[in-house]
C-alpha angles and dihedrals in degrees: 000000000000091000090093088074121067098192112079119213116230112298095322126127120253095260093052094048092048089073092050092048093050091050091047092050091048093049089049091050096051095042090053086057093044094240112154109217129167133206116256099160105139094208094052094039088053090055092043091050091062090058098031097124092051092045093048094048098050111056093198093044127226105275118158085139137022101262107158113024092042093057111122112268139122098238145005120231126220132174129225126192107227095221093055094065138041102215096251121193089214088076093059093047090051090047091054091050088055090053099259122142111207141196128196120204117200133179142164118302104243091199088072093047090071090065123071089249106090092189091158090220109179124220132190110262105169139013125195122197117191128194127167106325097333134079135200117218111204112194116200115219123201130198115243128201092256086069094252137111123256133190125194131232121269107243118169118221120231097263097047124114105251091193095056090104133345092275094182090065095055111116097212124049110045085099134007112263138209125210140172114248103270125225107235132219126198110224139163115241120177089346092305122116109225139159117239134175106278090234107037095180094056090046090052090048090050090049092058090058100033102109111135130203119204117222111257098248096168092053090045091055090050089049092053091050089059096037111026112223119260104246097170119134090254093053093048091048093047093050090050092051093043090052094051091045091052091049091050092047091049092049092049096047094041090053088054091047091240115150114222139165140202108272140179115354094358091056091045090052091053094046099042105033108006089240146073112285102243097213094050096089095200145057117239126204132176127213128180109242089232087067094051115128126190091227094064092093097047090045092056092044089052089051088058099261111121119209110259099183142346118202128183126001136267093268094049139026099334117181131165131199125194128192115240129183114322108332098335111116136190116226119195117194120195117217125216121206123224128177096273106012145019127230143185127206138232131199130202106218100208098047103027088233116159126216132191129206116202125208132178112250114276143179128223129254132180124247138167115248127168089347093307133115102229141156126256129174107275089219089057098156093055090045094051093042091051089056103035104023129228091311094063091124091068114082115237118199100186113057130170112197091207097055112008101069113095092222102046120128133177110254104187126260134289113253108253093237089062097050095096088057102038101037110053119161122180 
């Protein structure tokens, strides 16, 4: 009921202006406590994005009417960087004096899970402030070692009031999410000064693919109890080289705007033991063929990784291999999409034989691996099982790419007149 507020807002009805008043009160509350928040509400950012040039160019914003913060919705979402605020109880006392009810959602800090100390320390992940018929959802972002921002899921504890707000409608919290650090812009929207991501459309695009999977630390610990980790000098050296190769590959592909994910043994290492498998001797990445760009090869050569071999062609079974430091190589497999599955190809150089590896369809999620924000298949278990079979938990030292994979099929033979084109070894 807008009646709680005496000041009307433009020509809007009471219900519409309630939302604006709640946002204004919240912004007043957090600025009086010097807490820098920024707007990440997808509905409002979508509206703002349409008028972004006009909003950027006029510092006080065109606002004869309440256009953005009066839009129909149950809540408004803001982000807070954890390190910019020490969660001070004074804020909540002041909020209560202003008439807000509030809820704090905490959960385990996954950054500690990666260490052997399972201290179970809990950190604030979400705050919800409710006033009249509107709520503010404040999402807490944390910096992760891959130099990106992470927010946790919103899980209610047993005793919490599930009717406090329509939780199912909240845009952030069904899954954890990973984001680049946004550049912010201070603008005036509906007479309210607020920070927004400088490029709202790229933030909204990022949001639609932000789902994050945590590495399975508990399972990794159980794995190492059965199969003690190789801590020999060779293994330590290989992991160091594989990590720097993966960082260089990620930098190169990200600069080209090519989406990739951890595949084959690299994906298995992440899923099974949260680390590079020391006896694997290479780094494996997957790329959908639709994302192929002709400048991939020159970009890697420029980064100091010469092409080792190129098998197949863009229309069929393309794979690239680049030589990293010493004998560590980078293999890139290109994936082809069919109606009900995806596949990548393999070629035996000496015989021209073709092989095909079938996978169930999958989507991509973010994870953190060797201090890098990187994609993995969201449906990781199905992906790994397709490749390594039901016994994927058991380490295998001897592996033949033509016969060992669970999902390998013969795929004919390259015609001899195409060999010069489809079997190139450098």
